[in-house]
C-alpha positions as CSV (number, residue, x, y, z in Angstrom):
1,M,6.9,-25.2,-4.4
2,A,6.2,-21.5,-4.0
3,E,6.8,-19.3,-7.0
4,Q,7.7,-15.6,-7.0
5,R,6.8,-13.5,-10.1
6,L,7.4,-9.9,-11.0
7,V,3.9,-8.4,-11.4
8,G,4.7,-4.8,-12.1
9,H,6.3,-1.7,-10.8
10,L,5.2,1.1,-8.4
11,R,6.0,4.5,-9.7
12,L,6.2,6.9,-6.7
13,D,6.1,10.7,-6.7
14,S,5.2,11.1,-3.0
15,A,7.7,8.7,-1.4
16,Q,4.8,6.7,0.0
17,I,3.0,3.4,-0.6
18,L,-0.6,2.8,0.4
19,L,-1.8,-0.8,0.6
20,L,-5.6,-0.5,0.4
21,D,-8.7,-2.3,-0.7
22,P,-9.6,-0.5,-3.9
23,V,-13.3,-0.2,-2.8
24,R,-12.0,2.3,-0.2
25,L,-10.5,4.9,-2.5
26,G,-11.7,8.2,-1.4
27,T,-11.2,11.9,-1.2
28,E,-8.3,14.5,-1.2
29,A,-8.8,14.8,2.6
30,E,-8.1,11.1,3.1
31,Y,-5.0,11.4,0.9
32,Q,-3.8,14.2,3.1
33,R,-4.3,12.1,6.2
34,V,-2.1,9.4,4.6
35,V,0.6,12.0,3.8
36,A,0.5,13.3,7.5
37,L,0.7,9.7,8.8
38,T,3.8,8.8,6.8
39,L,5.5,12.1,7.4
40,E,5.0,11.7,11.2
41,K,5.5,8.0,11.7
42,G,7.0,6.5,8.5
43,A,4.3,3.9,8.3
44,G,1.0,3.0,9.9
45,E,-2.6,1.8,9.6
46,V,-5.0,3.9,7.5
47,W,-8.5,4.5,9.0
48,L,-11.2,5.8,6.7
49,R,-14.9,6.4,7.0
50,D,-17.4,4.2,5.2
51,E,-20.8,5.2,3.6
52,D,-22.4,5.1,7.1
53,L,-19.6,7.4,8.5
54,E,-18.3,4.5,10.5
55,T,-14.5,4.6,11.0
56,T,-12.8,1.5,9.6
57,N,-9.2,0.3,9.3
58,D,-8.7,-0.1,5.6
59,G,-5.1,0.0,4.8
60,V,-1.5,0.6,5.7
61,A,0.7,3.5,4.6
62,I,4.5,3.3,4.3
63,E,7.1,6.0,3.7
64,T,9.7,4.7,1.2
65,G,12.3,7.4,1.7
66,S,12.4,8.3,-2.0
67,D,10.5,8.6,-5.2
68,G,11.2,6.3,-8.1
69,E,10.1,3.0,-9.7
70,F,10.1,-0.1,-7.6
71,P,9.5,-3.7,-8.6
72,V,6.7,-5.6,-7.1
73,Y,6.8,-9.4,-6.7
74,V,4.0,-11.7,-5.7
75,E,4.8,-15.1,-4.1
76,Y,2.3,-17.7,-5.1
77,G,1.7,-21.0,-3.3
78,D,1.4,-24.4,-4.9
79,D,-2.3,-23.7,-5.1
80,G,-1.7,-20.6,-7.3
81,V,-3.0,-18.3,-4.6
82,A,-1.0,-15.2,-3.6
83,K,0.8,-15.7,-0.3
84,A,3.0,-12.6,0.0
85,I,3.8,-9.3,-1.7
86,H,7.3,-8.1,-1.9
87,V,8.3,-4.5,-2.9
88,D,12.1,-4.0,-3.5
89,L,12.7,-0.4,-2.3
90,A,16.5,-0.6,-2.7
């Protein structure tokens, strides 16, 4: 049976969430592109450049509509592997 556990909280000051592979963390310019994306569309894929200046799809940015502290839950399968991430934005 799947198990859902509270794993922490997101503390937001920009009313945005970025789901991203940590190896892709980058520059201020990349942050500003995320801000522009969420302000324009509310959510969308994030495209960054890798070491070879190739453009890659590396994440998804989501506008939350507000700042605050939001609980994050992970749903684990019977095998103990994460199956889903849930963020309660209410």
